[in-house]
C-alpha positions as CSV (number, residue, x, y, z in Angstrom):
1,M,-15.9,31.9,28.9
2,M,-17.1,35.3,30.0
3,T,-15.5,38.3,28.3
4,Q,-13.4,40.7,30.4
5,L,-13.4,43.4,27.7
6,Q,-14.5,46.8,28.8
7,H,-18.3,47.4,28.4
8,T,-18.2,51.2,28.6
9,L,-16.9,53.7,26.2
10,P,-13.1,53.9,27.0
11,K,-11.0,57.0,27.4
12,E,-8.2,55.5,25.3
13,C,-7.8,53.4,22.2
14,K,-8.3,49.7,23.1
15,A,-10.3,46.7,22.2
16,Y,-13.8,47.0,23.8
17,L,-17.3,45.7,23.5
18,L,-20.6,47.7,23.7
19,R,-23.9,45.9,23.8
20,R,-26.9,47.4,21.9
21,G,-27.8,50.7,23.4
22,D,-24.6,51.1,25.4
23,G,-22.4,54.1,25.0
24,E,-22.8,57.8,25.8
25,R,-26.4,58.9,25.1
26,Y,-27.6,62.5,24.3
27,V,-31.1,63.6,23.7
28,F,-32.3,66.5,21.5
29,G,-35.9,66.9,20.5
30,R,-37.2,63.4,20.1
31,Q,-33.9,62.0,18.9
32,V,-31.2,60.1,20.9
33,A,-27.6,60.0,19.7
34,T,-25.6,57.1,21.2
35,I,-21.8,57.6,20.9
36,I,-20.3,54.1,20.4
37,A,-16.8,55.3,19.4
38,D,-15.2,58.8,19.7
39,T,-11.8,60.3,19.0
40,A,-10.3,58.9,22.2
41,S,-11.7,55.3,22.0
42,G,-11.1,55.1,18.2
43,G,-7.6,56.3,18.4
44,G,-8.3,59.3,16.1
45,V,-9.0,56.8,13.3
46,F,-12.8,56.8,13.3
47,E,-16.0,57.6,15.3
48,L,-19.4,55.9,15.4
49,A,-22.8,57.0,16.7
50,T,-26.3,55.7,16.2
51,I,-29.1,58.2,15.9
52,A,-32.7,57.2,16.6
53,G,-35.9,59.2,16.5
54,G,-39.6,59.5,15.7
55,K,-41.4,60.4,12.5
56,G,-40.8,64.0,11.5
57,E,-37.6,64.5,13.5
58,E,-34.9,66.2,11.4
59,F,-31.4,67.6,11.4
60,P,-30.4,70.8,9.7
61,V,-28.3,71.2,6.5
62,H,-24.6,71.0,7.4
63,L,-21.2,69.8,6.2
64,H,-18.0,68.4,7.6
65,E,-14.9,70.2,6.2
66,N,-12.4,67.4,6.9
67,T,-14.4,64.4,7.7
68,Y,-15.9,61.5,5.7
69,E,-19.3,60.2,6.8
70,S,-20.7,56.7,6.1
71,I,-24.4,56.3,7.0
72,L,-26.1,52.9,7.3
73,V,-29.8,52.8,7.9
74,L,-30.8,50.4,10.7
75,E,-34.6,50.8,11.2
76,G,-37.5,52.7,9.7
77,R,-37.0,55.2,6.9
78,I,-34.7,58.1,6.5
79,E,-35.2,60.9,4.0
80,L,-31.7,62.2,3.2
81,M,-30.8,65.4,1.4
82,L,-27.3,64.8,-0.1
83,D,-25.7,67.5,-2.2
84,G,-29.1,68.8,-3.3
85,A,-30.6,65.4,-4.2
86,Y,-33.2,63.7,-2.1
87,Y,-33.3,59.9,-1.3
88,M,-35.7,57.8,0.8
89,L,-33.5,55.3,2.6
90,A,-34.7,51.9,4.0
91,P,-32.9,49.5,6.4
92,G,-29.6,48.3,4.8
93,D,-29.2,51.3,2.5
94,Y,-25.8,53.1,2.6
95,A,-25.0,56.7,2.0
96,H,-21.5,58.0,1.4
97,I,-20.7,61.7,2.3
98,P,-17.2,63.1,1.5
99,P,-15.9,66.2,3.2
100,G,-17.5,69.5,2.2
101,V,-20.8,67.9,1.0
102,K,-24.0,69.5,2.3
103,H,-26.5,67.0,3.8
104,A,-29.4,66.8,6.1
105,Y,-32.0,64.2,7.2
106,R,-35.6,63.7,8.3
107,M,-37.0,60.6,10.0
108,A,-39.8,59.3,7.8
109,A,-41.1,56.5,10.0
110,H,-42.2,56.4,13.6
111,R,-39.2,54.3,14.6
112,S,-36.1,55.2,12.6
113,A,-32.4,54.8,13.3
114,F,-29.1,54.9,11.5
115,A,-25.4,54.4,12.2
116,S,-23.1,57.3,11.4
117,Y,-19.4,56.5,11.0
118,T,-17.1,59.5,10.7
119,V,-13.4,59.3,9.6
120,P,-11.1,60.4,11.0
121,G,-13.5,61.8,13.5
122,R,-14.0,65.1,15.5
123,V,-17.8,64.9,15.0
124,S,-19.0,63.1,18.1
125,D,-18.5,66.2,20.2
126,M,-21.3,67.7,18.1
127,Y,-23.9,65.6,19.9
128,R,-22.4,66.5,23.3
129,A,-22.8,70.2,22.4
130,L,-26.3,69.9,20.9
131,G,-28.0,67.5,23.4
132,E,-28.3,66.7,27.0
133,P,-27.0,63.5,28.7
134,Y,-29.8,60.9,28.6
135,V,-30.1,57.8,30.8
136,Y,-32.6,56.0,28.6
137,V,-31.9,54.0,25.5
138,E,-35.0,54.6,23.4
139,P,-36.0,58.1,22.1
140,P,-38.5,59.9,24.2
141,A,-42.2,60.1,23.5
142,E,-42.3,63.7,24.5
143,E,-40.2,66.4,23.0
144,H,-37.1,67.4,25.0
145,P,-35.6,70.9,24.5
146,T,-34.4,71.0,20.9
147,F,-31.3,72.7,19.7
148,G,-31.3,76.4,19.0
149,E,-28.9,78.8,17.3
150,E,-26.7,78.8,20.4
151,H,-26.4,75.0,20.3
152,L,-25.5,75.1,16.7
153,E,-22.8,77.6,17.3
154,R,-21.4,75.6,20.2
155,A,-21.4,72.5,18.1
156,S,-19.5,74.3,15.3
157,Q,-16.8,75.3,17.8
158,A,-16.6,71.8,19.3
159,A,-16.6,69.6,16.2
160,D,-15.9,69.4,12.5
161,V,-19.4,70.7,11.5
162,A,-20.7,73.8,9.8
163,F,-24.4,74.6,9.6
164,T,-25.5,76.5,6.4
165,G,-28.9,77.8,7.5
166,E,-30.5,76.4,4.3
167,L,-34.0,74.9,4.4
168,P,-34.4,71.5,2.8
169,Q,-37.4,70.7,0.6
170,W,-38.6,67.6,2.3
171,G,-41.1,65.3,0.6
172,S,-39.5,65.1,-2.8
173,A,-37.4,61.9,-2.2
174,N,-37.8,59.0,-4.6
175,A,-37.6,55.6,-2.8
176,G,-36.1,53.9,-5.9
177,D,-33.6,56.6,-6.7
178,H,-30.4,54.9,-5.6
179,A,-27.1,55.6,-7.3
180,H,-24.2,53.2,-7.9
181,N,-20.7,53.6,-6.6
182,P,-19.1,56.2,-9.0
183,G,-15.6,54.8,-8.2
184,L,-14.3,58.2,-7.1
185,I,-14.6,60.7,-4.2
186,A,-18.2,61.8,-4.5
187,P,-21.5,61.6,-2.7
188,Y,-23.7,58.5,-3.5
189,V,-26.3,56.1,-2.1
190,I,-26.3,52.3,-2.5
191,E,-29.4,50.3,-2.0
192,N,-29.5,47.3,0.4
193,G,-28.0,44.3,-1.3
194,E,-26.1,46.3,-4.0
195,G,-22.5,47.2,-4.1
196,E,-19.4,45.4,-5.5
197,R,-19.7,41.8,-4.4
198,L,-16.8,39.4,-3.5
199,L,-17.3,35.8,-2.4
200,T,-15.0,34.2,0.1
201,G,-16.0,30.6,0.6
202,D,-19.6,30.8,1.9
203,Q,-19.5,34.5,2.9
204,L,-20.5,37.3,0.7
205,H,-18.9,40.7,1.2
206,R,-20.3,43.9,-0.4
207,L,-17.7,46.7,-0.7
208,V,-19.9,49.8,-0.5
209,A,-17.0,52.2,0.1
210,A,-13.6,51.5,-1.4
211,Q,-10.2,53.3,-1.3
212,A,-11.2,55.2,-4.4
213,N,-14.1,56.7,-2.5
214,T,-12.2,57.7,0.6
215,N,-8.7,58.7,-0.7
216,G,-7.5,55.5,1.0
217,E,-8.7,56.5,4.5
218,Y,-11.0,53.5,5.0
219,I,-13.2,50.9,3.4
220,F,-16.8,50.0,4.4
221,V,-17.9,46.3,4.0
222,L,-21.2,44.7,4.6
223,S,-20.8,40.9,5.0
224,D,-23.3,38.1,5.4
225,G,-23.1,34.3,5.4
226,P,-24.5,31.1,7.0
227,K,-23.5,29.2,10.1
228,G,-19.9,28.1,9.7
229,D,-16.5,27.4,11.1
230,P,-14.3,30.0,12.7
231,I,-11.6,31.8,10.7
232,V,-8.0,31.6,11.8
233,E,-6.8,33.9,14.6
234,H,-4.8,36.8,13.3
235,Y,-3.9,40.4,13.8
236,H,-2.9,43.5,11.8
237,E,0.0,45.7,12.6
238,H,-1.4,48.8,10.9
239,H,-5.2,48.4,10.6
240,T,-8.2,49.0,12.7
241,E,-11.3,46.8,12.3
242,T,-14.8,47.2,13.6
243,F,-17.6,44.7,13.9
244,F,-21.2,45.8,14.2
245,C,-23.6,42.9,14.2
246,L,-26.8,43.6,12.2
247,Q,-28.6,40.3,12.1
248,G,-28.2,36.8,13.5
249,Q,-25.4,35.9,15.9
250,M,-21.7,35.6,15.8
251,T,-18.9,34.5,18.1
252,M,-15.7,36.6,18.2
253,W,-12.4,36.0,19.9
254,A,-10.3,39.1,20.8
255,N,-7.0,38.8,22.7
256,G,-8.0,35.3,23.8
257,E,-11.5,36.2,25.1
258,E,-14.7,34.8,23.7
259,I,-17.6,37.2,22.9
260,V,-21.0,36.4,21.5
261,L,-22.4,39.3,19.4
262,F,-26.1,39.9,18.9
263,P,-27.8,42.5,16.6
264,G,-26.8,46.0,17.7
265,D,-23.6,44.8,19.5
266,F,-20.3,46.5,18.6
267,L,-16.7,45.3,18.9
268,H,-13.6,47.5,18.3
269,V,-10.5,45.7,17.2
270,P,-7.6,48.2,16.9
271,A,-4.3,47.3,15.3
272,G,-2.3,44.6,17.2
273,T,-5.4,42.9,18.6
274,V,-5.4,39.1,18.0
275,H,-8.9,38.2,16.8
276,A,-11.1,35.7,14.9
277,Y,-14.8,35.2,14.3
278,R,-17.4,32.6,13.5
279,L,-21.0,33.0,12.1
280,D,-23.4,31.1,14.4
281,T,-26.8,31.4,12.8
282,H,-28.1,30.4,9.4
283,Y,-28.1,34.0,8.3
284,T,-25.8,36.5,9.9
285,K,-25.0,40.0,8.7
286,V,-22.3,42.3,10.0
287,A,-21.0,45.8,9.1
288,G,-17.3,46.6,9.1
289,L,-15.3,49.7,8.8
290,L,-11.6,49.0,8.2
291,A,-9.0,51.8,8.4
292,S,-6.9,52.4,6.5
293,G,-8.4,51.5,3.2
294,L,-5.2,49.7,2.3
295,F,-6.7,46.5,3.6
296,E,-9.0,46.4,0.5
297,P,-6.5,44.1,-1.4
298,F,-7.1,41.4,1.3
299,F,-10.7,40.9,0.2
300,R,-9.7,40.9,-3.5
301,T,-7.0,38.4,-2.9
302,L,-9.0,36.0,-0.7
303,G,-12.3,36.2,-2.7
304,E,-13.6,36.3,-6.2
305,P,-16.1,38.7,-7.9
306,Y,-19.6,37.4,-7.5
307,E,-22.7,38.4,-9.4
308,P,-25.7,37.1,-7.3
309,H,-27.0,39.1,-4.4
310,A,-27.2,36.1,-2.0
311,F,-24.4,33.8,-0.8
312,P,-24.5,30.3,-2.5
313,S,-25.7,27.1,-1.0
314,V,-22.4,25.5,-2.1
315,P,-19.4,27.5,-0.9
316,G,-17.2,29.1,-3.6
317,P,-13.4,29.3,-3.7
318,L,-11.4,30.6,-0.7
319,R,-8.1,31.6,-2.1
320,M,-5.9,31.2,0.9
321,D,-3.1,30.2,-1.5
322,R,-3.1,33.7,-2.9
323,V,-3.3,35.2,0.6
324,M,-0.3,33.1,1.9
325,A,1.7,34.1,-1.1
326,N,1.1,37.8,-0.4
327,M,1.1,37.9,3.5
328,K,3.8,40.6,3.6
329,N,1.7,42.9,1.5
330,L,-1.6,42.4,3.2
331,D,-0.7,43.3,6.8
332,L,-2.0,39.9,7.9
333,H,-0.3,37.9,10.7
334,V,-1.7,34.5,11.4
335,V,-1.4,33.2,15.0
336,A,-3.1,29.8,15.0
337,R,-5.2,27.6,12.7
338,S,-8.4,28.1,14.8
339,P,-9.3,29.8,18.1
340,L,-11.0,26.5,19.1
341,E,-7.5,24.9,19.3
342,R,-6.8,27.0,22.3
343,K,-9.6,25.3,24.3
């Protein structure tokens, strides 16, 4: 059935759906920032924006005093300066930026885009201060007024951002220079396909940011799998989940409504929302931020460590026995065996 979820950025924390390109859009130079979740809609738990631009577009060196940032490259190439080191990031690469770490970026391909998750937030107002409202989805071919010193000062007053005035040394990035998760609060980059891998049945989950990297604030999981059956409907009393479809197609159920997600679509599932999902294509990939990070034990209880980088042709174990034995400790409340039973 058709979903009745709100399709615009809400002014309060609630379950909502945004299709690719929807949200609040702001233009600066030849870049467009699309705010998909802000402090109000994310309940002060997280924010999310996508930034798209043309080759050569850049953003100055800055830091966030009290905010974690998780960056996931969606298209093109991004040259990232992270704590003085330079990385050339491709689609699927992940960068982890703790509070107080200097960073900057430059678009290195003609069509580049990345998703920026910030926890707990207070960063989305930066784009409102730097840019102008923009009705179009794609970045402009011509340059719009770029941000000057007065814009940077205004952004610093409106959001958790401080600009250092330093000049990056662009052009020194190594495309293969990708670090592994250090297991503590530190800046790092993880190449597409890498990260701690856990297999749950036929779905492969890559834990690219864990509690140890975020002081328990959140975890960041990249999941992929084949066409399959829906998981059981459930909800969490204390956890927020987000679903950002990257490839393929998936069906989700949220508070009894059925939604089909395509690449670029985003669904916010705050605490208390009854939900379930099903992967609908032979290869589907989805990014998820879960806050707080105390939901990490669920993945470790349900799944098993997995060495290969692709999900298996024959499903592995799905340890629901362990999950059922630890329900009280996992903030998991099962509602029904399958959302299809409600039809």
